[in-house]
Phi, psi and omega in degrees: 000134178272123179238124182236010178206122180216164173241137178226163171243143181222147179216123175288160182290144175286149174285148177286156181280146172289155184260148171255111184207153178230141183297127179234121181207146180300136180070008176246114180266143175053053176300144184287175179293136179223031177288129182276164179281154174283156178282156178285149176284157180287151178273159166263117186240131175267142178228122178281112186255121182290345181273357177257136182233003181206163177266023183303324183301332183280356174289338185252344176219118184236358180243126183231125182227124178281163184286141177283153171284151180272161182287154174290169180217180183295164179074026181058029179278121179279142177292155179288137177284147180288151178288141174292147175255118181263125178251117180275134179226157177293151174298131182104002182283134177249134184244124179235151174282125182291340183288315183233003179074009182290139181277124181256332183201144172232104185271077190261353181243137176301133180081000181295137176244143182215125176282105182283313179228130180272135179294156180291146178283146177290147180282156179283142171283170184292346178297333180290337188261008178283133177225169178302331180260350178231085188271348181226065180297130183254034180211159178219175183257134178285161177288156179289131179267142180247147183264160175279132180238136177262132181237153171250125177259129182229124181268122176242110189305144177265108179210145177280323185234133177243130176269118180237160179152177180296160175299147172066027177264355175107019181296313181296322179296317178299317179300320180291335180282318189264351178227179177270005180294148180238069179288159176291131182233127177204163184267060172207161184292149176057038171298319178274118181250002179207149178300135176251135181247144176216150178264125177258137174235106184225128174052040177081005180244137174252136175209161183259132178243137181242133173264106183273131179309149188308134177258138179238171177298130182090007183300321182293346177255007175105005180282138179066214180257358189302311183299333182287333187239358177299334179299335182281354177269344190300326184270348185294140182274333182221133177259130171254108184273109183268127178235149174276090188292340180275350183059042189293342179254017176086003178265157179269124184298328179292316177294321177303314181301312183293321181294319178294320176299321178298322179292323177294322177293317183294329181284328183169222181262023185295330181292343180277352178293145175304140189217140169231162184247131172255105180277094187273166178067040178291349180277356183262157179298145177087355184291319183298316181297316180292328178297317178296321178297318181292319178297320178294322179295326183265004180298134182095351175258172178263017180272120181268146181245130180236112178288131179220164173223105180295330182292319181259359178059042179248148176089001186278338177299316180292318181297312182291326176298321178294319180297315180296327179287322186278320187306314182297341181271355185264156177298162178293168181305143179293127175242126182282135183288129183272136180211111356270172181287308175226127184250123173273137183269002179283141178214146179255020184279156174208160179232153179236126176236147179246121179230118179053043177081001180254133180266119183251118179256126182217168179136164181303323181297322180289324178297317178296318182295314181298324181292343183259003186251134171258104187286355175268358182245128184295319180296321179294321177296320178298320176299320180299313182293320179296321181293321176301320180289316184293331179271003175082011181292318181297314179297322180293322177296319179296321179294332179279356177105008180292137180235168181309126177093350178292153183273131178238134180241126174233111184064236178261007182260136179233132180210167179271140178288130180234128179291000000 
């Protein structure tokens, strides 16, 4: 089964906690703090694998979690960092955040690696907090915690040339003639249910050609299979519009051409891509008359028409020659701009809400702070109060109307506001 769109969840590894420890050795009194730092959490890394051609593997596994860093220990021993988790995806995969649609990665090159989520940093051990006036800190910093993020993976095929047109006009047959690809070929609509790729070698040039499943009128609105596969046309540099020039199924080739162009316009800017026409089935009756009508219809445009017959394999030298002539003059493959390139999940934000006269301070920054405080230690409490001031929490509470003696809640801790 061809799968080109899936949703997954990913979580980078949490950082390990710093250790609270003091040096203990025979004949050594009052050994100093020697708590080690926690290890860093593992990253979530994407790898563009040329051996993958579909997102089928993600139908069976949709949750990805990197390894956490281990906690620090005594003797200034740093915790082990978590292993990175590598997720292999097909070349051409685009990764978006399902929450806001933001593009995080475009895996357009074979072998490309991209750090999707950065692992949490390990927390400092208590040895970092020793000062001339605080020689025995009884607190450490916890490791950075990472959140679960949901992503949408969308495969957009990498091809220089895309064959588009109505079902059963001969796109797959043309692909089998000009490349070594062996697509399924039959005389009924929607024989092709997934894009087929083939390598063309003509006049010393190699390029990739894609057979896009048949597009019908209304495809951009979800009719037929078109909306499902129009995304695979987005990266193509040149469109070869295949028409049944003989009208063998009772349709008019000129109307077919215009309707497919309308669908390309409705989907996006696809109609602005350079385009040539392959007038297929020239071996059937009525083809010559329709060919003249189509050429007259396109007179005054820069769209070239090449009569071919996939059944008799005639006319392809001229068609392939035109492709080889046009491709070098076109811009390089479309690469979607990534935003952001690497996202750190650490944040110093906090929010203040007032409920029944009580000021509630919450947010990731407060969770990190509470985890680093030993409320039974006076020095640690002083560190807690100084951090609240340095991060602007006290000023923010004052701006919200907090006065001397008002109740403030941070996590499970409750205290009176003091100016």
